[in-house]
Every structure is written in structure tokens, then in C-alpha cells.
C-alpha positions, 0 to 999 in steps of 0.5 A: 499500500502507498504510504500517502498522507493526504487524509492525515488529520482531515476530517472524512464522513464515510456515508452508508456502511455495508462491505465497502463503507466498513472497508473505506472506514477502516482504511481512512482511519489507518490513514490518519483521517479523523473518521465519522461514520453515518448509517441509516441502520439503528445503532442497536442493530448495526454490529459494524457500527459498533465495531467502528466505535470500538476502533475510535470513529465517530458513529451516527446512526439511525438517521441522517442529520441536516446539519451534519456537514457542518463539521467541516468534511474535506471528503465524503465516501459513500456506498455506491448504491446511495443516490445523488438525490440523497440530502447529505450528497446533495449538501456535500456537492453543494459545499464543493465537497468531493463525493467518492465511492471507495474505488477512488480510495483504492487507486490512491493507495494501490501499488499494483496497476489496476484493470477496470471492467465496466459495461451494462452486461458482461462485467462479472463474466469478463472479470473472472475469466481475465482473473482466471486467465491471468492466474493460470499465466502466473501474473498474480492477479487479485480481484475486486470491485462490484463482484463482491471484494471491496477494491480498497481492501484488496489495494491495501493488501497489493504489491507492485507485482500484483494487478487488480482486475476490478469490475466497476459499476456505474454507481462506483465510477460515478464517484471517482475523481483521479481514477486511472486504470492501466487497461479499462474495458468497456464491454457495452452500453444499454439502457440501464439504472435510469432511475439513478442516473436520470438519462441515458446520457448521464449513465453513459457519462458515468461509464466513460469515467473508466477511461476519463483519466487515462493517457497515452500510456493506458490502453481502452478496450471497447466495443466497436459494435455499439456507436454509443460506446465508440463515440464516448471512446473517441474522446479517450486519450488512452491507446484504443483496442476495439473489439467486434463480433460482426466483422474482422477489424484490421486493429484490435480483436475480433471473430468469425465462426471459425477464429479469433483475430488480433489485428486482422490475423487469425490467432486462436480457434473459436471453438475451444471456447466452453461458454455458449453465446455471442455475448460470451464470445465477446467477453472473451475477446475482452478477456483475451485482449486484456491478457495479450497486453499483459503478455500472458502466454496463449496456452494459459488463455486457451486452457482457461477458455476450454475449461471455464464453465461460466460465472454463477448465475450467469448462463452457468452450466449446472448439469446434464440429466437424461439428455437435458442440459441445465442452465441457471441464469438468474442474473438475467433480471431484464429482457436484454440479458434474457435475450443474450441467453436465448440467442446462446442455444440453438437446441430447443429450450424450456424456459423458466421465466418471470418475477417482479412486476416492473411493468416492463414489456417482454417484446425484445424477447419475441425473436428468440421464442421460436426455439422455445417450445415450453415455458414454466412462468412464476411470480408477479409477471406470471400471467403476463409472460404467459400471455405473451409466450402464448402470443408467440406461438409457445406450445406448452405453457406452465405456471409454478408458484416457487422455483423448486416447483418450476424446476420439477415441472420444467423437466416434466415437459422437457424432452431429450436434447432440451436446454432448460433455461432459468433466465427469468427477465425479472428481478427476484424481489417478489420472492426472493431477497436476491437473484443469488438466492433464486439461483441457488434454489434453482440449482439445488432443486435441479440437484434434487432431481438426480437423486 
């Protein structure tokens, strides 16, 4: 960890706890800051706040006092999920106080170069895949960020011999100021989180922060098939590495049905990739490009690509039973993600769908529904999805109460050679606290079929 002095004897407010808030508070305290923590959860129920208080930090819980910033804070470090409409955040910006996320702290203290990976879809798969490739290539990678490991905690332990592979959401990136990764990856951009950012342009601007501070010594790997990404990438000062799954690029990385190309020359057979789907080929190209920039041996890349079966809850292969292959894509909480999953398979599909009803249309799925011969629906959107499936000509439509019931009914209507796919196109919150819980229960229910 770099020995920085910029926080010594400075008042810093950490807004919101959870894992990132706790890690940020403890780091700032170690760096000599006078840390105040403000969290909405009452102190009596807040074990994290109690621990920070024992370490000597000032803790305010259960409320957000309107006059909190009168104490004269130099910086506010907020939990990424706290919106900019929050009264404390708005007041800080009005007063000219920087509002960061812990990713900024990670960059400031990190001795290791950082790779920043963002995009609307594909971040977690690309991050995990790249980490595995670099690990196989003995590059001493560490993994951090939105994938579940707090970046500033990882950076505090990293040395110059490591490289930190960091998944970054738009929420995290919006709270950066000096952040400058050695390699930035921008997988794609689709409409999402407009309730947080307000407009698509503001969402894109937040994503652009992954490369905003990069210079000619850095690299930006970006989606050349999306005009909105290429237009923003053009503003970056980094060396640009475009990727395309639609045509061969003379510069950058691209593919056709047979090969993956680097600067227009074939260097790897596409058939070695274990992950299904065009969207995953794009994730693979992002990971390969970054690995090549770090001089990773090609045999390390090929070994991982041939054996990597996917990230949990993201078109994750579960098992094969009596000629049916089961996939867990519980992370597909919108139609865009479900489109990607449906397009990944040429075999007939039994689709498990439905969940929280946000009122959104399922029309984006229509062109992929001819390959779906059966649908098992559940959750708040069960009736709406059933009507949509019927209108698409799906021959078998079954309703289920919970995921275990859905798995049994999906298996009952499936045929040898089918893909049984959980890809709900909806959030899980009507029945499950997180999409991970929904996915875990799906996996356990599938495993129960084998017993």
C-alpha cells in the first residue's frame, strides 16, 4: 500500500456502511483521518457501526442529520447504492465537497496496476475470466470491485507485483475523481439504471469515467459494434483496442464463426471456447485483449477458455440429466440479458421466467421465442409472461409457485436434447431477497432431480 498523507488529520465522512463503507472507514482511519460514519441502520442493530466505534471512530446511526456537514468534512465517501438525491450527498456537492466511492481510495493507495472493467452486461464474466487467465499465466492477479470484494481492501494488500482486476458499476465510477486504470474495458452500453442516473447520457458519462483520466500510456478495450460506446471511446486519450463480433478488424480483436483475430490475423480457434453464446464470445475477446496486453502466454488463455464453464447465475452450466442440460441464468433480471441467454443456444429450450413486475414489456424477446417450446412462469409477472408466450406461439405454458416447483414442472415437459434455462427477464424481489438466492435454489432443485 502506498503511504499517502493526504488524509492525515482531515475530517472524512463515510456515508453508508455495508462492506464497502466498513472497508473505507477502516482504511481512512489507518491513514490518519478523523472518520465519522453515518448509517441509516439503528446502532442497536448495527454490528459494523459498533465495531468502528470501538476502533475510535465517530458513529451516527439511525438518521441522516441535515446539519451533519457543518462539521467541516474534506471528503465524503459514500456507499455506491446511495443515490445523488440523498440529502447529505446533495448538500456535500452544493458545498463543493468531493463525493467519492471507495474505488477512488483503492486507486490512491494501490501499488499494483489496476484493470477497470465496466459495461451494462458481461462485467462479471469478463472480470472472472480475465482473472483466471492471468492466474493461469502466473501474473499474480487479485480480483476486486462490484464482483464482491471491496477494492480498497484488496488494494491495501496488493504489491507492485500484482495486478488488480476490478469490476466497476456505473454507481462506483460516478464517485471517482483521479481513478486511472492501466487497462480499461468497456463491454457494452444498454439502457439501465435510469432511475439512478436520470438519463441515458448521464449513465454513459458515468461509464466513461473508466477511461476519462487515461493517457497515452494506458489502454481502452471497447465495443466497436456499438455507436454510443465508440463515440465516447473517441474522447479517450488511451491507446484504443476495439473489439467486434460482426466483422474482422484490422486493428484490435474480432472474430468470425471459425477464428478469433488479433489485428486482422487469426490466432485462436473459436471452437475451444466452452462458454455458449455470442455475448460470451465478446466477453472472451475483452479478456483475451487485456491478457495479451499483459504478455500472457497463449496456452494459458486457451486452457482457461476450454475449461471455464461460467460464473454463478450467469448462463452457468449446472448439470446434464437424461439428455437435458440445465443452465442457471438467474442474473438475467431484464429482457436484454434474457435475449443474450436465449440466443446462446441452438437446441430447443424450456424457459423458466417471471418475477418482480416493473411493468416492462417482454417484446424484446419475441424474435428468440421460436426456439422455446415450453415456458414455466412464476412470480408477479407469471400471467403477463404466459400471455406473451402464448402470443409467441409457445406450445406448452405452465404456471409454478416457487422455483423448486418450476424446476420439477420444467423437467416434466422437457425432452431429450433440450436446454432447461432459468433466465427470468425479471428481478427476484417479489419472492427472493436477491437473484443469487433464486439461482441457488434453482441449482439445488436441479440437483434434487438426480437423487
